[in-house]
KEKOL-302771 format. One record per residue (C-alpha): residue number from 0; residue in three letters; y, z, x. Coordinates in Angstrom, 2 decimals. Example, Ala and Ser with C-alpha at 12.3 -4.5 7.8 and 13.67 -1.06 7.14 Angstrom:
# residues 2
{resi=0 resn=Ala Y=-4.50 Z=7.80 X=12.30} $
{resi=1 resn=Ser Y=-1.06 Z=7.14 X=13.67} $
# end
This chain:
# residues 197
{resi=0 resn=Met Y=-0.05 Z=0.04 X=0.03} $
{resi=1 resn=Ser Y=3.42 Z=-0.98 X=1.40} $
{resi=2 resn=Ser Y=6.14 Z=1.31 X=1.85} $
{resi=3 resn=Asp Y=8.23 Z=-0.49 X=-0.79} $
{resi=4 resn=Asp Y=5.12 Z=0.08 X=-3.28} $
{resi=5 resn=Lys Y=5.01 Z=3.72 X=-2.40} $
{resi=6 resn=Leu Y=8.81 Z=4.01 X=-2.98} $
{resi=7 resn=Asn Y=8.61 Z=2.38 X=-6.37} $
{resi=8 resn=Ser Y=5.60 Z=4.56 X=-7.42} $
{resi=9 resn=Arg Y=7.65 Z=7.67 X=-6.50} $
{resi=10 resn=Arg Y=10.67 Z=6.38 X=-8.40} $
{resi=11 resn=Arg Y=8.39 Z=5.88 X=-11.63} $
{resi=12 resn=Val Y=7.00 Z=9.51 X=-11.26} $
{resi=13 resn=Leu Y=10.49 Z=10.89 X=-10.71} $
{resi=14 resn=Leu Y=11.90 Z=8.77 X=-13.66} $
{resi=15 resn=Gly Y=8.97 Z=9.88 X=-15.91} $
{resi=16 resn=Ala Y=9.28 Z=13.67 X=-15.02} $
{resi=17 resn=Thr Y=13.13 Z=13.50 X=-15.54} $
{resi=18 resn=Ala Y=12.66 Z=11.91 X=-18.87} $
{resi=19 resn=Ala Y=10.19 Z=14.42 X=-19.88} $
{resi=20 resn=Val Y=12.28 Z=17.40 X=-18.81} $
{resi=21 resn=Gly Y=15.35 Z=15.65 X=-20.58} $
{resi=22 resn=Gly Y=13.37 Z=15.17 X=-23.72} $
{resi=23 resn=Ala Y=12.32 Z=18.86 X=-23.83} $
{resi=24 resn=Cys Y=16.00 Z=19.97 X=-23.19} $
{resi=25 resn=Val Y=17.16 Z=17.81 X=-26.11} $
{resi=26 resn=Ala Y=14.38 Z=19.13 X=-28.39} $
{resi=27 resn=Thr Y=15.25 Z=22.63 X=-27.40} $
{resi=28 resn=Ala Y=18.96 Z=22.01 X=-27.97} $
{resi=29 resn=Ala Y=18.30 Z=20.31 X=-31.37} $
{resi=30 resn=Tyr Y=16.06 Z=22.91 X=-32.84} $
{resi=31 resn=Pro Y=18.60 Z=25.53 X=-33.65} $
{resi=32 resn=Met Y=20.93 Z=23.02 X=-35.03} $
{resi=33 resn=Leu Y=18.39 Z=21.44 X=-37.32} $
{resi=34 resn=Ala Y=17.06 Z=24.93 X=-38.22} $
{resi=35 resn=Ser Y=20.52 Z=25.91 X=-39.58} $
{resi=36 resn=Phe Y=20.33 Z=23.11 X=-42.27} $
{resi=37 resn=Ala Y=17.52 Z=25.12 X=-43.94} $
{resi=38 resn=Pro Y=18.63 Z=27.56 X=-46.55} $
{resi=39 resn=Ser Y=18.40 Z=31.20 X=-45.52} $
{resi=40 resn=Ala Y=15.93 Z=33.63 X=-46.96} $
{resi=41 resn=Arg Y=18.87 Z=35.28 X=-48.82} $
{resi=42 resn=Ala Y=19.99 Z=31.79 X=-50.30} $
{resi=43 resn=Arg Y=16.43 Z=31.07 X=-51.30} $
{resi=44 resn=Ala Y=16.18 Z=34.41 X=-52.98} $
{resi=45 resn=Ala Y=19.44 Z=33.96 X=-54.77} $
{resi=46 resn=Gly Y=18.06 Z=30.93 X=-56.48} $
{resi=47 resn=Ala Y=14.51 Z=32.45 X=-57.22} $
{resi=48 resn=Pro Y=13.34 Z=33.13 X=-60.51} $
{resi=49 resn=Val Y=13.47 Z=36.65 X=-61.75} $
{resi=50 resn=Glu Y=11.20 Z=38.64 X=-63.98} $
{resi=51 resn=Ala Y=12.69 Z=40.73 X=-66.91} $
{resi=52 resn=Asp Y=10.65 Z=43.50 X=-68.55} $
{resi=53 resn=Ile Y=11.57 Z=43.58 X=-72.36} $
{resi=54 resn=Thr Y=9.18 Z=46.46 X=-73.29} $
{resi=55 resn=Gly Y=10.81 Z=48.69 X=-75.92} $
{resi=56 resn=Leu Y=13.74 Z=46.21 X=-76.66} $
{resi=57 resn=Ala Y=14.87 Z=47.17 X=-80.01} $
{resi=58 resn=Glu Y=16.11 Z=45.01 X=-82.71} $
{resi=59 resn=Gly Y=19.85 Z=44.23 X=-82.28} $
{resi=60 resn=Glu Y=19.51 Z=45.49 X=-78.56} $
{resi=61 resn=Leu Y=20.94 Z=43.29 X=-75.73} $
{resi=62 resn=Arg Y=19.78 Z=43.61 X=-72.08} $
{resi=63 resn=Thr Y=21.34 Z=41.94 X=-69.05} $
{resi=64 resn=Val Y=19.56 Z=40.72 X=-66.00} $
{resi=65 resn=Ala Y=21.08 Z=38.96 X=-63.02} $
{resi=66 resn=Trp Y=19.93 Z=35.58 X=-62.00} $
{resi=67 resn=Arg Y=21.54 Z=33.35 X=-59.53} $
{resi=68 resn=Gly Y=24.50 Z=35.65 X=-59.51} $
{resi=69 resn=Lys Y=24.99 Z=35.22 X=-63.18} $
{resi=70 resn=Pro Y=24.40 Z=37.48 X=-66.17} $
{resi=71 resn=Val Y=21.49 Z=36.51 X=-68.41} $
{resi=72 resn=Trp Y=21.35 Z=38.15 X=-71.81} $
{resi=73 resn=Ile Y=18.10 Z=38.84 X=-73.45} $
{resi=74 resn=Leu Y=18.74 Z=39.86 X=-77.21} $
{resi=75 resn=Arg Y=16.25 Z=40.88 X=-79.70} $
{resi=76 resn=Arg Y=17.42 Z=39.40 X=-83.12} $
{resi=77 resn=Thr Y=16.69 Z=41.03 X=-86.52} $
{resi=78 resn=Pro Y=14.84 Z=39.15 X=-89.17} $
{resi=79 resn=Ala Y=18.14 Z=38.94 X=-91.10} $
{resi=80 resn=Glu Y=19.95 Z=37.70 X=-88.00} $
{resi=81 resn=Ile Y=17.37 Z=34.87 X=-87.55} $
{resi=82 resn=Ala Y=17.55 Z=33.90 X=-91.29} $
{resi=83 resn=Gly Y=21.44 Z=33.85 X=-90.95} $
{resi=84 resn=Leu Y=21.38 Z=31.11 X=-88.25} $
{resi=85 resn=Thr Y=21.01 Z=28.34 X=-90.78} $
{resi=86 resn=Lys Y=23.72 Z=29.54 X=-93.07} $
{resi=87 resn=His Y=26.89 Z=28.50 X=-91.06} $
{resi=88 resn=Asp Y=25.92 Z=25.13 X=-89.59} $
{resi=89 resn=Ala Y=29.16 Z=23.66 X=-90.96} $
{resi=90 resn=Leu Y=31.31 Z=26.10 X=-88.93} $
{resi=91 resn=Leu Y=29.82 Z=25.18 X=-85.70} $
{resi=92 resn=Ala Y=30.98 Z=22.44 X=-83.28} $
{resi=93 resn=Asp Y=27.34 Z=21.52 X=-82.19} $
{resi=94 resn=Pro Y=24.95 Z=23.07 X=-84.66} $
{resi=95 resn=Gln Y=22.17 Z=20.78 X=-83.61} $
{resi=96 resn=Ser Y=22.78 Z=21.46 X=-79.85} $
{resi=97 resn=Lys Y=23.12 Z=17.69 X=-79.02} $
{resi=98 resn=Val Y=24.84 Z=18.55 X=-75.77} $
{resi=99 resn=Pro Y=21.86 Z=19.47 X=-73.55} $
{resi=100 resn=Gln Y=22.59 Z=23.18 X=-72.72} $
{resi=101 resn=Gln Y=19.03 Z=24.21 X=-73.09} $
{resi=102 resn=Pro Y=15.50 Z=23.32 X=-71.68} $
{resi=103 resn=Ala Y=13.36 Z=21.25 X=-74.05} $
{resi=104 resn=Asn Y=11.22 Z=24.17 X=-75.16} $
{resi=105 resn=Cys Y=14.38 Z=25.88 X=-76.51} $
{resi=106 resn=Asp Y=15.68 Z=22.75 X=-78.32} $
{resi=107 resn=Asn Y=15.21 Z=24.15 X=-81.84} $
{resi=108 resn=Pro Y=17.51 Z=25.97 X=-84.50} $
{resi=109 resn=Thr Y=17.02 Z=29.27 X=-82.80} $
{resi=110 resn=Arg Y=17.41 Z=27.97 X=-79.36} $
{resi=111 resn=Ser Y=14.58 Z=30.12 X=-78.12} $
{resi=112 resn=Ile Y=10.85 Z=30.06 X=-77.43} $
{resi=113 resn=Lys Y=10.22 Z=32.94 X=-79.91} $
{resi=114 resn=Pro Y=12.64 Z=33.28 X=-82.49} $
{resi=115 resn=Ser Y=13.19 Z=37.10 X=-82.28} $
{resi=116 resn=Ile Y=14.11 Z=36.86 X=-78.51} $
{resi=117 resn=Phe Y=17.18 Z=35.05 X=-77.57} $
{resi=118 resn=Val Y=17.83 Z=34.42 X=-73.84} $
{resi=119 resn=Cys Y=21.20 Z=32.79 X=-72.57} $
{resi=120 resn=Val Y=23.39 Z=32.84 X=-69.55} $
{resi=121 resn=Gly Y=26.26 Z=35.30 X=-70.57} $
{resi=122 resn=Ile Y=29.03 Z=33.30 X=-69.43} $
{resi=123 resn=Cys Y=31.54 Z=31.39 X=-71.69} $
{resi=124 resn=Thr Y=31.63 Z=27.54 X=-71.22} $
{resi=125 resn=His Y=35.37 Z=27.62 X=-71.54} $
{resi=126 resn=Leu Y=36.54 Z=29.25 X=-68.13} $
{resi=127 resn=Gly Y=33.56 Z=31.44 X=-67.24} $
{resi=128 resn=Cys Y=34.58 Z=34.75 X=-68.83} $
{resi=129 resn=Ser Y=31.80 Z=37.01 X=-70.12} $
{resi=130 resn=Pro Y=31.78 Z=37.27 X=-74.02} $
{resi=131 resn=Ser Y=30.60 Z=40.40 X=-75.72} $
{resi=132 resn=Leu Y=28.05 Z=40.98 X=-78.42} $
{resi=133 resn=Arg Y=29.78 Z=41.46 X=-81.89} $
{resi=134 resn=Ala Y=26.71 Z=40.91 X=-84.08} $
{resi=135 resn=Asp Y=28.66 Z=42.86 X=-86.97} $
{resi=136 resn=Gly Y=31.25 Z=40.05 X=-87.20} $
{resi=137 resn=Gly Y=34.17 Z=42.07 X=-86.11} $
{resi=138 resn=Gly Y=35.85 Z=42.14 X=-89.46} $
{resi=139 resn=Ala Y=39.38 Z=40.64 X=-90.32} $
{resi=140 resn=Glu Y=40.49 Z=40.80 X=-86.55} $
{resi=141 resn=Leu Y=37.98 Z=37.93 X=-85.88} $
{resi=142 resn=Gly Y=38.04 Z=35.92 X=-89.15} $
{resi=143 resn=Ala Y=36.36 Z=36.73 X=-92.33} $
{resi=144 resn=Asn Y=34.27 Z=33.32 X=-92.07} $
{resi=145 resn=Trp Y=32.74 Z=34.49 X=-88.79} $
{resi=146 resn=Pro Y=29.22 Z=35.81 X=-89.28} $
{resi=147 resn=Gly Y=29.22 Z=37.56 X=-85.79} $
{resi=148 resn=Gly Y=27.53 Z=36.70 X=-82.59} $
{resi=149 resn=Phe Y=29.29 Z=36.62 X=-79.13} $
{resi=150 resn=Phe Y=32.97 Z=36.83 X=-78.81} $
{resi=151 resn=Cys Y=34.95 Z=35.99 X=-75.68} $
{resi=152 resn=Pro Y=38.22 Z=38.24 X=-75.83} $
{resi=153 resn=Cys Y=39.82 Z=36.11 X=-72.80} $
{resi=154 resn=His Y=40.74 Z=33.04 X=-74.98} $
{resi=155 resn=Gly Y=38.93 Z=33.74 X=-78.32} $
{resi=156 resn=Ser Y=35.93 Z=31.51 X=-78.16} $
{resi=157 resn=Lys Y=33.13 Z=32.63 X=-80.65} $
{resi=158 resn=Phe Y=29.40 Z=31.87 X=-80.56} $
{resi=159 resn=Asp Y=26.58 Z=32.64 X=-82.95} $
{resi=160 resn=Leu Y=23.54 Z=34.55 X=-82.03} $
{resi=161 resn=Ala Y=21.90 Z=31.40 X=-80.98} $
{resi=162 resn=Gly Y=24.81 Z=30.83 X=-78.46} $
{resi=163 resn=Arg Y=26.16 Z=27.95 X=-80.58} $
{resi=164 resn=Val Y=29.95 Z=27.49 X=-80.31} $
{resi=165 resn=Phe Y=32.13 Z=27.53 X=-83.38} $
{resi=166 resn=Lys Y=34.79 Z=24.93 X=-84.24} $
{resi=167 resn=Gly Y=38.35 Z=25.44 X=-83.35} $
{resi=168 resn=Val Y=37.92 Z=27.61 X=-80.25} $
{resi=169 resn=Pro Y=38.48 Z=26.72 X=-76.58} $
{resi=170 resn=Ala Y=34.85 Z=26.64 X=-75.56} $
{resi=171 resn=Pro Y=33.62 Z=23.13 X=-75.40} $
{resi=172 resn=Thr Y=29.96 Z=23.52 X=-75.42} $
{resi=173 resn=Asn Y=27.27 Z=25.97 X=-76.57} $
{resi=174 resn=Leu Y=26.15 Z=28.83 X=-74.31} $
{resi=175 resn=Val Y=23.65 Z=27.71 X=-71.57} $
{resi=176 resn=Ile Y=19.93 Z=28.65 X=-72.12} $
{resi=177 resn=Pro Y=18.23 Z=28.94 X=-68.59} $
{resi=178 resn=Pro Y=14.77 Z=27.75 X=-68.05} $
{resi=179 resn=Tyr Y=12.32 Z=30.64 X=-68.79} $
{resi=180 resn=His Y=8.77 Z=31.42 X=-69.93} $
{resi=181 resn=Tyr Y=6.79 Z=34.43 X=-71.05} $
{resi=182 resn=Val Y=4.30 Z=35.94 X=-68.59} $
{resi=183 resn=Asp Y=2.89 Z=38.21 X=-71.44} $
{resi=184 resn=Ala Y=4.23 Z=39.80 X=-74.49} $
{resi=185 resn=Thr Y=6.80 Z=42.00 X=-72.68} $
{resi=186 resn=His Y=7.64 Z=40.15 X=-69.44} $
{resi=187 resn=Ile Y=9.98 Z=36.90 X=-69.21} $
{resi=188 resn=Val Y=10.32 Z=35.00 X=-65.99} $
{resi=189 resn=Ile Y=13.94 Z=33.51 X=-65.97} $
{resi=190 resn=Gly Y=14.63 Z=30.42 X=-63.82} $
{resi=191 resn=Glu Y=11.38 Z=28.78 X=-64.20} $
{resi=192 resn=Ala Y=10.02 Z=26.72 X=-67.01} $
{resi=193 resn=Gly Y=6.52 Z=27.26 X=-68.27} $
{resi=194 resn=Gly Y=4.42 Z=27.43 X=-71.36} $
{resi=195 resn=Ala Y=5.61 Z=28.94 X=-74.60} $
{resi=196 resn=Ala Y=3.31 Z=32.13 X=-74.60} $
# end
């Protein structure tokens, strides 16, 4: 082998070794940057489904759980409240829930999987305030025609006990129904669609 061949052979070995070391350095430097694009454990947990225990939830009682940093209401409606949902459709802006603010398994007159249990995000669709439950109607202060439901005191939006918005108020759409399903008779998973157990 000539001295030129030996020199070329060494150059190829050195170039190969340099390329390998350089590639390893690039991979080492790129890994932290690429890993930073993945959501953190805290971010993944913030969007994760939550389980709510409704054991002992009495008729007319409202419980609140947090999901994705938002209040989610769970209300056990009375038989009279459920029957009353069909009596004021003419007063509602979207009585048939044509604007899709609910998952498919809640696209019904009660906007729920089970008529007695109502689940919704407790944030007004106007400016993001939190309405309060006024199941009794609130009297003359809130209007004689209002049968009761959820009232947003910030700007006067009113919703019935299925979260449907009344006409003539600032809120443009019904309250949002999150995806949810029943694990069993007393446990609901919010944030994940499932069967209608």
